[in-house]
N, C-alpha and C positions, 0 to 999 in steps of 0.2 A: 674031339671035345676041347682040346687045348686051342685049336684053331678058332673055334666058336667063342671061347672065353676072351681071346685076344681081340677079336672083332667087336665083342660087346664093350670091352674096356675102351677101345678106340672110339667107339660111338659115344660112350658116356663122356669121355673127355671133350670130344668135338661139340657135343651138345652143350656142355658147361661153358666152353669158350665162346660159342655162338651167343648163348643167353647173356653172358657177362659183357660181350661186346655190344649187344643191343642196349643193355641197361646203361652202359657208359656213354655210347656214342649217339644213340638214336632217341631213347625215351626222355622226355622233358623232365627237368628237375622238379621235384615236389617237396615243398617244405611243410612240415606239420608242426604247429605250435600247441603247447599245452599250457593252460592257465590254471592257476590255483587261486581260491578265493579264501582270504583270511577272515575269520569271524571278527565282527567289529560291532561296537554298541552305537556307532554313529548312524544317522539317517542317510542313506545313499543320496548323493547330490549330482545332478547333471549340469555342466556348465555350457554345454554345446548350444542349447536352444537359446539361452540368455545372450551369448555372445553373438550368435547369429542374428538375433533381433536387432541387437545394438549396431552391428555392422551394416544391417540393411537400411538403417536410418540415413537419409541423405540430406545433409545440411546445405548443400550447395545452392539449391534453388531459393531457399529462405534467406541466405546470406546475399545472394545476388539481388533479390527484391529489396533488401533492407539497406545495404551498404551505401547506396547512392542517395538515400533519403535521410541519412544520419549525418548531422553537420557539426563542425566545430564552432563553439560560441566564445567569442572573446568580449570580456566585460571590462571597460575602462571606468574606474572611479576616481574621484579627486579627493585626496587625503592630506590634511594639513600636518606637516611634520616639523616640530619646533627645532630651531637651530641653537637655542640657548636656554638656560634654566627659567628665565622670565617668561619666554614664550610657552615653555612647557606648562607652567602653572596657570598662565592666563589663557591658554587654549589658542594661542597664535601660531604663527609659522607660515611658511610658504605653501601653497597648495600644489601638490605634486600628483601626477597621474599614477594609479596603481592598476596593473593589469591582471585580471584573473581569467580563467577559462574553464570550459565545461563542454557538454554535449547537448544537442537538441534533435528533435525528430520532426521532419516536415510531414504534416498530416493533411495537406490539401495541395492541389496543383497551383493554387494561387499564392503559396508561399507562407502559410501559417505554420508556425513551429511551436511545439510544446516542449517545455524544459523545466528545470527545477527553479524555484523562487530564489534559492540561495546561490544559483549560478549567476543571475542577472541583478541580484539586489543592490540598490543604491548606484546603479549604472548611470554615467553621464553619457556613455557612448557604447553602442553595441555593434559588433561586426560578426558576420557569419561566413565561414569558409566551407564550400561544398567539397565532396569527395574528389572532384575534378580540379580542385584548387581555385575555382572562381570565388571571389569575395564580394560580399554585399553588406550595405548598411542595413540594420534592422531597427524597427521601432517596437517599444513596449506597449502592448495592447492592455494587459491586465495580469494581476497576480493574486494568488491565495496563499498567504503564509501558513495557514492551518494544514493544508494538504502539501505544502512545498511545491506547488504547481504554478508555472507562469506561462503566458502566451505572448509570443512576439511574432512580427511579420517582416518578411524580406521586402525591402524597398525596390521592387521591380514588377514589371507587367508580364514577365515571362512565365511559362508553365514549368513546374518543378516535379521531379519524381517524389512520390509520397508513399507512406506506409499506411495501409487501411487498418481501422480498429478491429480488434477481435473481442470476443466476449470473455472477460476474465472470470465471470462467475463459473464458466464451464471447464476451466483447467483443472487438471488432476495432479495429485502428488505423484511424482515419479515421471512426469511427462517431460520430454526433452524441450529445452529452450535455448536461445541464443541471445547473448548480451552484445550489443553493438554500440561503440562509442569511441572516444578519443582519450584513453588514459595516458598520462604523462606527455600530453601533446602529440602523441602518435595518432595520426588520423586513421579512421576507419578500421578499427580493431574489432575482430569478431572472436568471442569465446563461447564455449558450449557447456551446458550443464543441464541439471534437471530441476523441476519444482521441488524444493525440500519441505516446504510447509505453506499453508495458506492462512490468511487472517492473522499474521503475526504482529502482536503489539510489543514494541521494544521497551516500553516503560508502562507498567500496569498502573503507575501512580500519577501519570501525566494527566493534566486537566483536559488536554485535547488528544484522547487516545486515537491511534492510527491503526490501520489494518493492512499490513504489507504482504506482498508475495515474497517468500524466501527462496533463494536459489543458490546453488553452489557454482554457477557460472562465474568466472573470475571478473571482479569489478574493482577498479582502483580510482585514485584521484584522477579526475578528468572525465570519468564515465558518468558522472552525474548528469541527469537530464537525457541520457542515451536511451535506446530502445531495448526492451525485452520482448522478443518475439517467439511464436511457436514455429514449428517446422513448416508451416504453410505460409510463413512470412507475414502473419498478422500481429499487430501490436497488442500485447497483452499486459504491458507494464512499462512504467517509467523508472529506470534505475536511479535510485535516490540515496541510498546509504549503505555503509558497511559497519560492522561492529568489530573493532580490532584494538588491541593494546598498542599496536605499532602505527596505526593509521593507514596500513596497507592490507590488501585482501589476505584473509586467513582461512577461507573455506566457505563462507556464506555471505550473501549480500541481500539487499532488500529493494523492492520496487513498489511503487504506487500502482495498484490495479488499474488496467486501462478503463474499466467502466467508470471509476471514480475520476480519473483524469479527464476522460471525455466529458463528463457531466460538468466539471468545473470550467473546461474550455468553453462549452456551449453556453453555460451561464454568463461567462465574461463577455462573450460576443453578443448575446441577446440582452442581458440586463446590465452589464458593466460591473457586475459583482456576482458573488456565489449565493445562490438561493438554497438554504438548507432545510430539509424537511425532518421532522422528529415526531415520534409516537406521542409524546406527552406523558412520560413515565420517569420515575427515578429508580435506580437499581442499587443493589449492594453486590459485593464480589461473592463468588462461590464460597471462599473460605470463611467469610463472616457469616454468611448464611448457614453454613455447616456448624460454625461455632455457636449460633443461636438455636441450634437443634433442628434446622430445616433439612429435610431429606432431599438433597440435591447433589448430583455429581456433574451433570452437563445441562446447559441451558442458561437463561438469564432470568433471575429472580426479580419480580416486580415488587419494589418496596413501597412505592406510592403512586397514585394516579393524579395527574394534574386535572383539576376541575375544568370542564368545558373543552378539554383537548379531544383529539381524534380517539385516543385510547379510552377516555371516559365515555364518549358518545358510542364507540363501537362495542363496549361491553367488557373491556379488560378489567380485571379486579386485582387489588392488592393480594399478594400471595400466589398469583399466577406465575408459572414458569415457562417462559417463551422457549419453544423447541424447534419451530420452523417459521420462516417467512417466505410466502410464495413457493413453498415447497423446498426451499433451501435449508439445510440443517443449520441450527444455531446452537453451537456447543459452548460458546463463551462470548463474553461481551464484545471482543474484537470482531467476531463473525457478524454481530448485530450492527456495529459501527460500519463495517466494511459494505454491508448490503444497503444500508439506508444512505450511505455516502453517494450512491448512485441514483438516489431518488430526489424528487422535488416536492415542495409543498403542494398539497391538494392531490398528490398521487395516492391511490388507494392500494394497500397491501393486505394480503391475507395472512393473519397471524395465527399460528397454531400454538396453543398453550396446554400445559398439563395443570389441570385444576382438580385438586384433591384426588389425584390418580386417574382422572378421566381426561381424554383428549378432547379439545374444543377448538374450532377455527372460527375466527371472526374477522370481518373487514374492518380496517382501520384506515381513515383518511389522514394523511400526514399534515401537521400544521407547520407554519413558517417560523423558523428560529431567527429572531432578530435580537441581538444583544448590543449592549454598550457598556464599557468598562469606565467607571468614573475615576478619573486619575487621581492618585494619591490616597484613595480610600480602600482599594483592594476589593471593591464590590462590583459585580457584574450584574446588570439589570436587563430585563426584557419586558416587552409589552404584556399587559395583563388582559385576559379576556373577562366577559361579564360575570361568568360563573365564579372566577376568582375574586373579583371585586365584591360580589354579593356575599361570598363566604366570609370576607373581612368586614363586611358592613360599611364599605366606603364606595363613593361615586366615582372616584378617579384614582390613578396611581400606576406605578410600575412595580414588577416583581423582582426581588433580589434573587437571581438565579445561581449566583456562585459567590463565594467569599474566600479570597486567597489568604487572608490573615486569619490565623487560627482563632483568635479571641472573638472574631466576628462571625464565626460559623453558625452560631445560633440565629443569625439574621437571615439565613437562607429561607426563602419562602415568604418573608415578610413583604409588605406592600409599602413602598415609599410614596407618600402623598404630596410632599412639598420638597423643593430644593431651594435653599436660600429663601425660605418663606414664600416661594411662589408655587402655585399648583401645577402639578404635571400630570399629563394624561397619557403620554407615550414617551418612548426613548428619544424621540426628536426634541421634545421639550426639555429633556434632561441635558441633551447635547448643547442646545442653545443657551441654556442658563449657565452651565459649567464653562462653556467656551467664551461667554461674554465677560467673565471675570478676568482679572489680572493674574499674571503668574505668581504663585505663592499665596493667593488669597485663600481664606478658610472657606470650607464647604459645609453648609449646614443641611442635614438630611432629616426630614420629619417622617416617621413611618409608623405603621400599625403592625404589632406582632401577632403571633398566632393566638394570643389570649385576648385580643381586642384592645390592648393598651396602646395609647398614643405616646410616643417617645421621640426624642430628638438626639442626634449625634452631631458634633462639630469636629470636623477633620481639618487639622492645620498642616 
């Protein structure tokens, strides 16, 4: 019995040693982790998918397509700098060259370049340097100060790399973009960001409202006139401005939409100047409309319809709220300005309005906007159509479209029938009469106001 117990004990010890040796030397190590979940009031957030999407975006192809077509533009202007106090007060002094610089984008193989008007303004000489350091003289083809767009051309018969235009109407907030330019005279600099906002107006009180693409891609001095492109390497904007207390990039910048820039360039090439199409309406701001008790949060309120205009003929009415044009949402006035900025006179657009709570879509043919500012009067005039003349009971005249002097604001809409006692039928007549006078001469304007009264103003 004792012998049996000893054998059992030996077997038990041997089994334990065998099992322990297997566990230690043979069986692979297994680690078990335990997790605990703390209770929280926050919504669970996953960062993995967002980071993966961002990392999957490849900017190299877009950069390669763009960098060789973005150029450095050097602008030489002549400036008189007085050397003594007498020259300072008399406007004299020796003319000295002043050099400025910016960027430009080649938009055709024949060497046409779009840039900003402020980059080439008052240039006596233009030079363009490509990414491969080749330098060419360039000639100015035309400018449009209102959109800050200019067109220049390389003086060469060579073929050049260029950036194709994209459709800026189809860009989306949050879409990746690249800014390519020459900040601080550093050639071919590429920065990345996203579209932060669309149809951004930097100054809602400006007489010439703009509609910019806002981006957080870094843009600095020298980037002006450079390219804003999407990830396919298509031109969707011309980098134009930054808003900064220091004058340097602080997180956002602004670009003229490519559809607007393209339209300006094509107009300059075809007509020598920009052809602007308008609906023929006047508007008031959303805040003012709300203050007057009008129920509006988004859209453009029509305060008045110009007689004989496309809006009038198309059936738009005072009090309508524009919600869409050609299916594009119109949430604010800069949306309207931005979209119409890519259209021409005689183009027809589908305007969707909210009329007394009901949606209505009407076709409107845009009319041509031609204006002339009468120097020293603060009055801007435009051609009048027959319906406007009939409404005032006159056979000829031009309409006062704007008044920059506050005291003359009531003249907006009035019809000027004579300038310096000579009948006028269009703005060309006004230009000829005003320009035929001597500098400092008084200007006499005879007009009919909204009440049908004939009055005259003399401006000295």
